[in-house]
C-alpha positions as CSV (number, residue, x, y, z in Angstrom):
1,X,58.5,70.8,61.0
2,X,60.3,68.2,63.1
3,X,62.8,69.3,65.8
4,X,65.6,67.8,63.9
5,X,64.7,69.8,60.7
6,X,64.3,72.9,62.8
7,X,67.7,72.4,64.4
8,X,69.3,71.8,61.0
9,X,67.7,74.9,59.5
10,X,68.9,77.0,62.4
11,X,72.4,75.7,61.9
12,X,72.4,76.5,58.2
13,X,71.1,80.0,59.0
14,X,73.8,80.6,61.5
15,X,76.5,79.3,59.2
16,X,75.2,81.5,56.4
17,X,75.2,84.5,58.7
18,X,78.8,83.7,59.8
19,X,79.9,83.4,56.2
20,X,78.4,86.8,55.4
21,X,80.2,88.4,58.3
22,X,83.4,86.7,57.3
23,X,83.1,88.0,53.7
24,X,82.2,91.5,54.8
25,X,85.4,91.6,57.0
26,X,87.7,90.0,54.5
27,X,86.6,91.8,51.3
28,X,88.4,95.1,52.1
29,X,91.6,93.2,52.8
30,X,91.2,91.3,49.5
31,X,90.5,94.5,47.6
32,X,93.6,96.1,49.1
33,X,95.9,93.2,48.1
34,X,94.4,92.8,44.6
35,X,94.7,96.5,43.9
36,X,98.3,96.5,44.8
37,X,98.9,94.2,41.8
38,X,96.7,96.0,39.3
39,X,97.8,98.3,36.6
40,X,96.8,102.0,36.9
41,X,94.3,101.6,34.1
42,X,92.5,98.9,36.1
43,X,92.6,100.9,39.3
44,X,91.2,104.2,37.9
45,X,88.2,102.7,36.2
46,X,84.5,102.6,36.9
47,X,84.2,98.9,35.9
48,X,84.2,96.2,38.5
49,X,87.4,94.2,38.2
50,X,87.7,91.7,41.0
51,X,91.0,90.2,39.8
52,X,93.9,91.9,38.1
53,X,93.8,90.8,34.5
54,X,97.3,92.2,33.9
55,X,99.3,91.2,37.0
56,X,102.0,93.7,37.8
57,X,104.5,94.3,40.7
58,X,105.1,97.9,39.5
59,X,103.6,99.5,42.7
60,X,105.4,97.1,45.1
61,X,108.7,97.6,43.2
62,X,108.2,101.4,43.3
63,X,107.6,101.5,47.0
64,X,110.6,99.3,47.7
65,X,113.0,101.0,45.3
66,X,112.0,104.6,45.6
67,X,111.0,104.7,49.2
68,X,109.1,107.6,50.8
69,X,110.3,111.1,51.7
70,X,113.9,110.2,50.8
71,X,114.1,107.2,53.1
72,X,113.8,103.5,52.5
73,X,110.4,101.9,53.3
74,X,112.3,99.4,55.5
75,X,113.3,102.3,57.8
76,X,109.6,103.1,58.5
77,X,108.9,99.4,59.0
78,X,111.7,99.2,61.5
79,X,110.4,102.2,63.4
80,X,106.9,100.8,63.5
81,X,108.3,97.4,64.7
82,X,110.4,99.1,67.5
83,X,107.4,101.2,68.7
84,X,104.9,98.3,68.6
85,X,107.2,95.7,70.2
86,X,108.3,98.1,72.9
87,X,104.7,99.0,73.6
88,X,103.9,95.3,73.9
89,X,106.8,94.4,76.2
90,X,106.5,97.3,78.6
91,X,102.7,97.5,78.5
92,X,102.2,93.8,79.1
93,X,104.6,93.7,82.1
94,X,103.0,96.8,83.7
95,X,99.5,95.6,83.0
96,X,100.2,92.1,84.5
97,X,101.7,93.5,87.7
98,X,98.9,96.1,88.1
99,X,96.2,93.5,87.4
100,X,97.7,91.1,89.9
101,X,97.8,93.8,92.6
102,X,94.2,94.8,92.0
103,X,92.8,91.2,91.9
104,X,94.8,89.8,94.8
105,X,95.3,92.6,97.3
106,X,92.9,94.9,99.1
107,X,94.0,98.5,99.5
108,X,92.5,101.9,99.9
109,X,91.4,103.5,96.6
110,X,91.2,100.3,94.6
111,X,87.7,101.0,93.4
112,X,88.5,104.6,92.6
113,X,91.5,103.4,90.6
114,X,89.4,101.0,88.5
115,X,86.8,103.8,87.8
116,X,89.7,106.1,86.8
117,X,90.8,103.5,84.3
118,X,87.4,103.5,82.7
119,X,87.3,107.3,82.6
120,X,90.7,107.4,80.9
121,X,89.5,104.9,78.2
122,X,86.5,107.1,77.5
123,X,88.6,110.2,76.7
124,X,89.5,110.5,73.0
125,X,93.3,110.3,72.4
126,X,93.1,113.6,70.4
127,X,91.9,115.4,73.6
128,X,95.1,114.4,75.3
129,X,97.3,115.5,72.4
130,X,98.4,118.9,73.8
131,X,99.2,117.9,77.4
132,X,101.0,114.7,76.2
133,X,103.0,116.7,73.7
134,X,104.1,119.2,76.4
135,X,105.0,116.3,78.8
136,X,107.1,114.6,76.1
137,X,108.9,117.9,75.3
138,X,109.5,118.4,79.0
139,X,111.0,114.9,79.4
140,X,113.3,115.3,76.4
141,X,111.6,112.6,74.4
142,X,110.4,114.7,71.5
143,X,111.5,113.3,68.1
144,X,112.5,110.0,69.7
145,X,110.9,106.6,69.3
146,X,111.0,106.1,73.1
147,X,108.5,109.0,73.4
148,X,106.1,107.2,71.0
149,X,106.5,104.0,73.1
150,X,105.7,105.8,76.3
151,X,102.6,107.4,74.7
152,X,101.3,104.1,73.3
153,X,101.9,102.3,76.6
154,X,99.8,104.9,78.3
155,X,97.0,104.5,75.7
156,X,96.8,100.7,75.9
157,X,97.6,100.2,79.6
158,X,94.0,100.8,80.9
159,X,92.5,98.1,78.6
160,X,95.3,95.7,79.4
161,X,94.8,96.1,83.2
162,X,91.0,95.6,82.9
163,X,91.4,92.5,80.8
164,X,94.2,90.9,82.8
165,X,92.4,91.7,86.1
166,X,89.6,89.4,85.0
167,X,92.0,86.5,84.1
168,X,93.9,86.9,87.4
169,X,90.6,87.0,89.4
170,X,89.5,83.8,87.7
171,X,92.5,81.8,88.9
172,X,91.5,80.0,92.2
173,X,93.5,81.1,95.2
174,X,93.7,77.4,96.2
175,X,96.3,76.8,93.5
176,X,98.6,79.5,94.9
177,X,98.0,78.3,98.5
178,X,98.9,74.8,97.6
179,X,102.2,76.0,96.1
180,X,102.9,78.0,99.3
181,X,102.3,74.9,101.4
182,X,104.8,73.0,99.2
183,X,107.4,75.6,100.1
184,X,107.2,77.9,97.0
185,X,107.8,81.6,97.5
186,X,105.5,84.3,96.2
187,X,107.7,84.9,93.2
188,X,107.9,81.2,92.3
189,X,104.1,80.9,92.7
190,X,103.6,83.9,90.4
191,X,105.8,82.5,87.6
192,X,105.0,78.8,87.9
193,X,101.3,78.9,88.7
194,X,99.7,82.3,88.1
195,X,101.6,83.4,85.0
196,X,100.9,80.3,82.8
197,X,97.2,80.5,83.6
198,X,96.9,84.2,82.7
199,X,99.0,83.8,79.6
200,X,96.0,83.7,77.2
201,X,94.8,87.0,78.6
202,X,98.4,88.4,78.3
203,X,98.5,87.2,74.6
204,X,95.1,88.9,73.9
205,X,96.3,92.1,75.5
206,X,99.6,91.9,73.5
207,X,97.7,91.6,70.2
208,X,95.6,94.6,71.1
209,X,98.6,96.7,72.1
210,X,100.6,95.6,69.0
211,X,97.8,96.5,66.6
212,X,97.1,99.8,68.4
213,X,100.8,100.9,68.4
214,X,101.3,99.6,64.8
215,X,98.4,101.6,63.4
216,X,98.8,104.8,65.5
217,X,99.1,107.9,63.3
218,X,98.4,111.2,65.2
219,X,101.1,111.0,67.9
220,X,103.6,109.6,65.4
221,X,103.0,112.5,63.1
222,X,103.0,115.2,65.9
223,X,105.9,113.9,68.0
224,X,108.3,113.4,65.1
225,X,109.8,116.3,63.2
226,X,112.5,114.3,61.4
227,X,111.2,112.0,58.6
228,X,113.7,109.3,59.6
229,X,111.6,108.8,62.7
230,X,108.3,108.3,61.0
231,X,106.4,105.1,61.3
232,X,104.5,103.3,58.5
233,X,101.1,105.0,58.9
234,X,102.8,108.4,58.6
235,X,104.9,107.3,55.6
236,X,101.7,106.3,53.7
237,X,100.5,109.8,54.0
238,X,103.1,111.0,51.6
239,X,101.4,109.2,48.7
240,X,98.5,111.6,49.1
241,X,99.5,114.8,47.1
242,X,97.9,117.9,45.7
243,X,98.1,116.6,42.2
244,X,96.5,113.3,43.0
245,X,96.7,110.1,45.0
246,X,98.9,107.2,44.2
247,X,96.5,104.4,45.1
248,X,98.6,101.7,43.7
249,X,101.5,102.6,46.0
250,X,99.2,103.1,49.0
251,X,97.7,99.7,48.5
252,X,101.1,98.1,48.1
253,X,102.5,99.8,51.2
254,X,99.3,98.9,53.2
255,X,99.7,95.3,52.1
256,X,103.3,95.3,53.3
257,X,102.2,96.9,56.5
258,X,99.6,94.2,57.2
259,X,102.1,91.3,56.9
260,X,103.9,91.9,60.3
261,X,100.6,92.1,62.1
262,X,99.4,88.7,60.7
263,X,102.8,87.2,61.5
264,X,102.7,88.5,65.1
265,X,99.3,87.0,65.6
266,X,100.3,83.6,64.2
267,X,103.3,83.6,66.5
268,X,101.6,84.5,69.7
269,X,98.3,82.6,69.2
270,X,100.1,79.3,69.8
271,X,101.0,80.7,73.2
272,X,97.4,81.5,73.9
273,X,96.3,77.9,73.3
274,X,99.2,76.3,75.2
275,X,98.7,78.6,78.2
276,X,95.1,77.5,78.8
277,X,96.2,74.3,80.6
278,X,99.9,74.8,81.3
279,X,99.5,76.5,84.6
280,X,97.1,73.9,86.1
281,X,99.4,71.1,85.0
282,X,102.6,72.7,86.5
283,X,100.9,73.9,89.6
């Protein structure tokens, strides 16, 4: 076999492997969306039905019109959006400042702090449920969306600091020194030079924080006693009952829940691409 043929065969094998991974990842999403538009007789069957032969919006209409637990589904979507966006904004700001301090300054206990971040990430969130619950009660944030935001910020902050620390450390100090020589202050250098260059890492951190806060279930269930404060993951639990499971409504609600995540990614991914070169050009 010639080197050209071997290279071509390797490329075909890699493309085939990539296609299989793509299909494996996309198939559950496709099945969720297709099931939300299937009639009940096609959902509860042992036959393999890849496409709904009788297209129906019954499940979507029922979720939108009847709501969940006496409240509109849009209320739960709004609560999830408030918690997720609040987590992204607060967590991204704190992670960026902490990562800059760790990467740019030398202080006592820096290594211990980084090790502590790793230890916190290794602890399951369920193990922190009782102490976090008591702290939220003590702060008067029980049954409030702000309490969920604080919890989610704490859960996503270690990952954000570690990721952004790598991006900040990769920015050459010479760019900042050149800005200082030109008369720029530290704050101006931070916003005009450093911030655009670490924007891709900030976007990646924001996506992780948004998805984590959007899908969080345990704390949203424990810290909320009033159904009007539930988020979408908690609302979907009401479709599981003692007499059966309404899979059509669950799939319809899950499809609606997926749309904001996709929309958020499409909005911020442009910032990721533009931030790759913006800082170097402006600096």
